[in-house]
C-alpha positions as CSV (number, residue, x, y, z in Angstrom):
1,X,33.6,-162.1,-171.4
2,X,32.1,-165.4,-170.3
3,X,34.4,-165.2,-167.2
4,X,32.8,-161.8,-166.3
5,X,29.3,-163.1,-166.8
6,X,30.0,-165.9,-164.4
7,X,31.6,-163.5,-161.9
8,X,28.6,-161.2,-162.1
9,X,26.2,-164.0,-161.6
10,X,28.1,-165.3,-158.6
11,X,28.3,-161.8,-157.0
12,X,24.6,-161.1,-157.6
13,X,23.7,-164.4,-156.0
14,X,25.8,-163.5,-152.9
15,X,24.3,-160.0,-152.8
16,X,20.7,-161.4,-152.9
17,X,21.6,-163.9,-150.2
18,X,23.0,-161.4,-147.8
19,X,20.7,-161.4,-144.8
20,X,22.1,-158.5,-142.9
21,X,24.0,-155.3,-143.5
22,X,27.1,-156.9,-142.1
23,X,26.9,-159.8,-144.5
24,X,26.3,-157.4,-147.4
25,X,29.4,-155.4,-146.4
26,X,31.5,-158.5,-146.7
27,X,30.2,-159.1,-150.2
28,X,31.0,-155.5,-151.1
29,X,34.5,-155.8,-149.9
30,X,35.0,-159.2,-151.6
31,X,33.8,-157.7,-154.9
32,X,34.7,-154.0,-154.9
33,X,37.4,-153.7,-152.2
34,X,41.1,-153.2,-152.9
35,X,41.5,-156.9,-153.3
36,X,38.0,-157.6,-154.4
37,X,37.2,-159.8,-157.5
38,X,36.2,-156.8,-159.7
39,X,39.0,-154.6,-158.4
40,X,41.6,-157.3,-159.2
41,X,40.4,-157.5,-162.8
42,X,40.4,-153.8,-163.1
43,X,44.2,-153.9,-162.3
44,X,44.8,-156.2,-165.3
45,X,43.7,-153.5,-167.8
46,X,47.2,-151.9,-167.8
47,X,48.8,-155.1,-169.1
48,X,46.3,-155.5,-172.0
49,X,46.7,-154.2,-175.5
50,X,44.8,-151.2,-176.7
51,X,42.2,-153.4,-178.4
52,X,41.8,-155.6,-175.3
53,X,41.4,-152.5,-173.1
54,X,38.9,-151.1,-175.5
55,X,36.8,-154.2,-175.0
56,X,37.4,-155.1,-171.4
57,X,37.3,-151.5,-170.0
58,X,33.7,-150.8,-170.6
59,X,32.8,-154.4,-169.6
60,X,34.5,-154.1,-166.2
61,X,33.2,-150.6,-165.6
62,X,29.7,-151.8,-166.4
63,X,30.1,-154.8,-164.1
64,X,31.3,-152.5,-161.3
65,X,28.4,-150.1,-161.8
66,X,25.8,-153.0,-161.7
67,X,27.4,-154.6,-158.6
68,X,27.4,-151.2,-156.9
69,X,23.8,-150.6,-157.8
70,X,22.8,-154.0,-156.6
71,X,24.6,-153.6,-153.3
72,X,22.8,-150.2,-152.7
73,X,19.4,-151.7,-153.6
74,X,20.0,-154.6,-151.2
75,X,21.2,-152.3,-148.5
76,X,18.0,-150.2,-148.8
77,X,15.9,-153.4,-148.5
78,X,17.8,-154.6,-145.5
79,X,17.6,-151.2,-143.7
80,X,13.8,-151.1,-144.3
81,X,13.5,-154.7,-142.9
82,X,15.5,-153.8,-139.8
83,X,13.4,-150.7,-139.2
84,X,10.2,-152.7,-139.6
85,X,11.5,-155.3,-137.1
86,X,12.4,-152.5,-134.6
87,X,9.0,-150.8,-135.0
88,X,7.3,-154.2,-134.4
89,X,9.1,-154.6,-131.1
90,X,8.2,-151.0,-130.1
91,X,4.6,-151.1,-131.3
92,X,1.8,-150.0,-129.0
93,X,-1.7,-151.4,-129.6
94,X,-3.8,-148.2,-129.3
95,X,-6.9,-150.3,-129.7
96,X,-6.4,-151.6,-126.1
97,X,-7.3,-149.4,-123.1
98,X,-4.3,-147.4,-121.9
99,X,-5.4,-147.8,-118.3
100,X,-8.0,-149.6,-116.2
101,X,-11.5,-148.2,-115.9
102,X,-11.6,-145.0,-113.9
103,X,-12.4,-145.5,-110.2
104,X,-13.1,-141.9,-109.3
105,X,-16.4,-141.1,-107.5
106,X,-18.4,-138.0,-107.0
107,X,-18.2,-136.8,-103.4
108,X,-21.5,-136.8,-101.5
109,X,-21.2,-133.1,-100.9
110,X,-21.0,-132.4,-104.6
111,X,-23.8,-134.9,-105.3
112,X,-26.2,-133.4,-102.8
113,X,-25.4,-129.9,-104.0
114,X,-26.4,-130.9,-107.5
115,X,-29.5,-132.5,-106.1
116,X,-30.5,-129.3,-104.3
117,X,-29.8,-127.2,-107.4
118,X,-31.9,-129.6,-109.5
119,X,-34.9,-129.3,-107.2
120,X,-34.8,-125.5,-106.8
121,X,-34.0,-124.9,-110.4
122,X,-37.2,-126.7,-111.3
123,X,-39.0,-124.2,-109.0
124,X,-37.5,-121.3,-110.9
125,X,-34.6,-120.4,-108.6
126,X,-31.3,-119.1,-110.0
127,X,-27.9,-120.1,-108.5
128,X,-25.9,-117.2,-107.0
129,X,-22.3,-117.1,-105.8
130,X,-20.1,-114.8,-103.8
131,X,-16.6,-114.5,-102.2
132,X,-15.5,-116.7,-99.3
133,X,-13.6,-113.7,-97.8
134,X,-16.0,-111.1,-96.7
135,X,-16.2,-107.8,-94.8
136,X,-18.1,-107.1,-91.7
137,X,-20.8,-105.1,-93.5
138,X,-21.9,-107.9,-95.8
139,X,-21.4,-110.7,-93.2
140,X,-23.0,-109.0,-90.2
141,X,-24.1,-105.4,-90.3
142,X,-26.3,-105.5,-93.4
143,X,-27.9,-108.7,-91.9
144,X,-29.0,-106.8,-88.8
145,X,-26.4,-108.3,-86.4
146,X,-25.9,-106.0,-83.4
147,X,-22.4,-104.8,-82.8
148,X,-22.1,-106.9,-79.7
149,X,-23.7,-110.1,-81.2
150,X,-21.9,-113.3,-80.0
151,X,-21.4,-114.5,-83.6
152,X,-18.8,-111.7,-84.1
153,X,-16.6,-113.2,-81.3
154,X,-13.4,-114.9,-82.3
155,X,-14.8,-118.2,-80.9
156,X,-17.2,-118.3,-83.9
157,X,-15.6,-116.3,-86.6
158,X,-12.2,-116.5,-88.4
159,X,-11.0,-113.0,-88.6
160,X,-7.9,-111.7,-90.5
161,X,-5.4,-109.3,-89.2
162,X,-6.8,-105.7,-89.2
163,X,-6.0,-103.5,-92.1
164,X,-4.4,-100.0,-91.7
165,X,-7.8,-98.5,-91.4
166,X,-8.8,-101.0,-88.7
167,X,-11.2,-103.0,-90.8
168,X,-10.9,-106.8,-90.3
169,X,-11.8,-109.1,-93.2
170,X,-13.2,-112.5,-92.3
171,X,-14.1,-115.9,-93.6
172,X,-17.8,-115.8,-94.2
173,X,-19.8,-117.6,-91.5
174,X,-22.8,-118.2,-93.8
175,X,-23.7,-117.7,-97.4
176,X,-26.1,-114.9,-96.5
177,X,-23.7,-112.1,-97.7
178,X,-24.5,-113.2,-101.2
179,X,-28.2,-112.3,-100.4
180,X,-27.0,-108.8,-99.6
181,X,-24.9,-108.5,-102.7
182,X,-27.8,-109.7,-104.8
183,X,-30.4,-107.4,-103.3
184,X,-28.0,-104.4,-103.7
185,X,-27.3,-105.1,-107.4
186,X,-30.5,-106.8,-108.7
187,X,-34.0,-105.4,-108.7
188,X,-36.9,-107.6,-107.4
189,X,-38.4,-110.0,-108.1
190,X,-35.5,-112.1,-106.8
191,X,-35.5,-115.9,-106.5
192,X,-32.0,-117.4,-105.8
193,X,-30.3,-120.2,-103.9
194,X,-26.7,-119.9,-102.7
195,X,-24.7,-123.1,-102.2
196,X,-21.1,-122.6,-101.0
197,X,-18.5,-123.1,-98.3
198,X,-18.8,-121.4,-94.9
199,X,-16.4,-121.2,-91.9
200,X,-16.8,-121.2,-88.1
201,X,-14.6,-122.1,-85.2
202,X,-16.1,-125.4,-84.3
203,X,-15.2,-129.1,-84.7
204,X,-16.8,-132.3,-83.5
205,X,-18.8,-135.3,-84.8
206,X,-21.4,-133.0,-86.4
207,X,-19.4,-129.7,-86.9
208,X,-16.3,-128.9,-88.9
209,X,-14.4,-125.5,-89.2
210,X,-15.3,-125.5,-92.9
211,X,-18.7,-126.8,-94.0
212,X,-21.2,-126.3,-96.8
213,X,-24.5,-124.4,-96.8
214,X,-27.3,-123.6,-99.2
215,X,-29.5,-120.6,-98.6
216,X,-32.5,-119.4,-100.5
217,X,-33.9,-116.0,-100.9
218,X,-37.2,-114.8,-102.5
219,X,-38.0,-111.1,-102.7
220,X,-41.3,-109.9,-104.3
221,X,-44.3,-107.8,-103.5
222,X,-46.7,-110.6,-102.6
223,X,-44.5,-113.0,-100.7
224,X,-45.7,-114.5,-97.4
225,X,-45.0,-117.3,-94.8
226,X,-47.3,-119.6,-96.7
227,X,-45.1,-119.5,-99.8
228,X,-42.1,-120.2,-97.6
229,X,-43.7,-123.3,-96.0
230,X,-44.9,-124.6,-99.3
231,X,-41.5,-124.2,-100.9
232,X,-39.7,-126.0,-98.1
233,X,-42.2,-128.9,-97.9
234,X,-42.0,-129.4,-101.6
235,X,-38.2,-129.4,-101.4
236,X,-38.1,-132.0,-98.6
237,X,-40.4,-134.4,-100.4
238,X,-38.3,-134.1,-103.6
239,X,-34.9,-134.3,-101.8
240,X,-35.7,-137.3,-99.6
241,X,-37.8,-138.8,-102.4
242,X,-40.9,-139.6,-100.4
243,X,-44.5,-139.1,-101.2
244,X,-45.3,-137.1,-98.1
245,X,-43.4,-135.5,-95.3
246,X,-44.6,-134.2,-91.9
247,X,-43.3,-130.8,-91.0
248,X,-43.7,-128.3,-88.2
249,X,-42.3,-124.8,-87.8
250,X,-41.2,-123.7,-84.4
251,X,-40.7,-120.0,-83.5
252,X,-37.0,-119.1,-83.3
253,X,-34.7,-116.0,-83.5
254,X,-32.4,-115.0,-86.3
255,X,-31.2,-111.3,-86.6
256,X,-32.0,-111.2,-90.4
257,X,-35.6,-112.6,-90.4
258,X,-38.8,-111.7,-88.6
259,X,-40.8,-113.8,-87.9
260,X,-38.2,-116.6,-87.7
261,X,-38.7,-120.3,-87.5
262,X,-36.9,-123.6,-87.4
263,X,-38.4,-126.3,-89.5
264,X,-38.7,-129.9,-88.2
265,X,-39.5,-133.0,-90.2
266,X,-41.0,-136.2,-89.0
267,X,-38.9,-139.4,-88.9
268,X,-38.4,-142.7,-87.3
269,X,-35.2,-144.7,-86.6
270,X,-35.1,-148.3,-87.5
271,X,-31.9,-149.8,-86.3
272,X,-29.2,-147.4,-87.6
273,X,-31.5,-146.2,-90.4
274,X,-33.3,-142.9,-90.3
275,X,-36.6,-143.0,-92.3
276,X,-37.8,-139.6,-93.3
277,X,-41.6,-139.0,-93.8
278,X,-42.8,-141.5,-91.2
279,X,-42.7,-142.0,-87.5
280,X,-43.6,-139.8,-84.5
281,X,-40.2,-138.3,-83.8
282,X,-39.1,-134.8,-85.0
283,X,-35.8,-133.6,-86.3
284,X,-34.7,-130.0,-86.9
285,X,-33.6,-129.6,-90.6
286,X,-33.2,-125.9,-91.3
287,X,-33.8,-122.3,-90.3
288,X,-36.0,-119.8,-92.1
289,X,-38.2,-116.8,-91.9
290,X,-39.4,-113.6,-93.5
291,X,-36.6,-111.2,-94.4
292,X,-36.3,-108.5,-91.7
293,X,-37.3,-105.0,-92.8
294,X,-33.9,-103.7,-91.6
295,X,-32.1,-106.0,-94.0
296,X,-34.3,-104.7,-96.9
297,X,-33.5,-101.1,-95.9
298,X,-29.8,-101.9,-95.7
299,X,-30.0,-103.1,-99.3
300,X,-31.9,-100.1,-100.6
301,X,-35.3,-101.8,-100.8
302,X,-38.5,-100.3,-99.4
303,X,-40.0,-102.8,-96.8
304,X,-43.4,-101.3,-97.4
305,X,-43.2,-102.3,-101.0
306,X,-41.2,-105.5,-101.0
307,X,-41.1,-108.5,-98.7
308,X,-39.6,-111.9,-98.9
309,X,-38.4,-115.0,-97.2
310,X,-35.1,-116.7,-96.7
311,X,-33.9,-120.1,-95.5
312,X,-30.7,-121.9,-94.9
313,X,-29.6,-125.5,-94.4
314,X,-26.4,-127.5,-94.2
315,X,-25.5,-129.5,-97.3
316,X,-23.2,-131.8,-95.3
317,X,-26.0,-132.6,-92.8
318,X,-28.4,-133.3,-95.6
319,X,-26.0,-135.8,-97.1
320,X,-25.6,-137.5,-93.7
321,X,-29.3,-137.8,-93.2
322,X,-30.1,-139.0,-96.7
323,X,-27.2,-141.4,-97.2
324,X,-26.6,-142.7,-93.7
325,X,-23.2,-141.1,-93.1
326,X,-22.4,-141.2,-89.4
327,X,-19.5,-138.7,-89.0
328,X,-19.2,-135.3,-90.6
329,X,-15.4,-135.3,-90.2
330,X,-15.1,-138.2,-92.6
331,X,-16.3,-135.8,-95.4
332,X,-12.9,-134.0,-95.2
333,X,-10.6,-136.9,-94.4
334,X,-9.6,-137.6,-98.0
335,X,-10.0,-141.4,-97.5
336,X,-10.3,-143.1,-100.9
337,X,-12.0,-146.1,-99.2
338,X,-14.7,-143.9,-97.7
339,X,-15.2,-142.2,-101.1
340,X,-15.4,-145.6,-102.8
341,X,-18.2,-146.6,-100.4
342,X,-20.2,-143.4,-100.2
343,X,-19.3,-141.8,-103.6
344,X,-21.5,-141.6,-106.7
345,X,-20.9,-142.6,-110.3
346,X,-19.7,-139.6,-112.3
347,X,-22.4,-140.2,-114.9
348,X,-25.1,-140.2,-112.3
349,X,-26.4,-136.7,-112.9
350,X,-29.3,-135.7,-110.5
351,X,-32.5,-134.8,-112.2
352,X,-36.2,-134.9,-111.3
353,X,-37.2,-136.9,-114.4
354,X,-35.3,-140.1,-113.6
355,X,-34.6,-139.6,-109.9
356,X,-32.1,-137.7,-107.8
357,X,-30.1,-140.5,-106.4
358,X,-28.9,-143.9,-107.5
């Protein structure tokens, strides 16, 4: 029995010392394999007497069971250690940033649109939207454009192929169709601005086939030209962030307003910089006027009861003037370097309390 005790002690020491599953397998074979130490002793049971087998049988079986149990326990320990080592090599430190700080910038058109919305929202205007693809009625006829008006020509307007009934849809040439849709579906008083994309067949340093406009419309019973001028002067001061701005209104013609005017603002050029609100020079900034009675009639409103004013300006041009951008075509060039230079921080949300721009 002392021989078995020594054998068990020796095997247990080797099992505990096994540093890998391969080394442990060698110990198992050396102890429990066909020619292993425990297996060889099990073979001697047949040559023993009944009394010896009665004593040695349980002892050898117990030894075999304990060695087997020890090997399984050691194997479990080694497998867990191997898994921990593998996980350590594959570990990802989620406390570290997965990527560098974002470099995205807000496009000047988006920034200026938000600035315009912030200003007019503070004046009580709502934001209205409409489809980019329009029909002739909403884009021209309802806005008092004569049938032979040059704006209907292919050189100015993108027309689609005629439908079976002959009607030709088009890409809207201004956001004014939204004024028509609003007046036909909403009872006065109406006070809206309409930012959005518009399309015309034109392309040079200050014109692109697709550009952005914002228009405003006010319809009420007591609206006059003085309200229009006050609204636009307040907008220019807020947008260009100046204490005062010189303005003048020159007579003009638009089919959808009467009287119509173009609004100029005073400025001066210092080097390449344009300074709004000072100087003796004048710059046209937008078109405006009182809504034409025919437009009101086309929308089902009585011009003897309601009147209003409308105005429109280019968002891209506003961005060029305010932020010193020399070429309109760069707005649509998708140049990351240009956007890095002229873009805005995504967290820089325009508001009148802390300032519109950076």
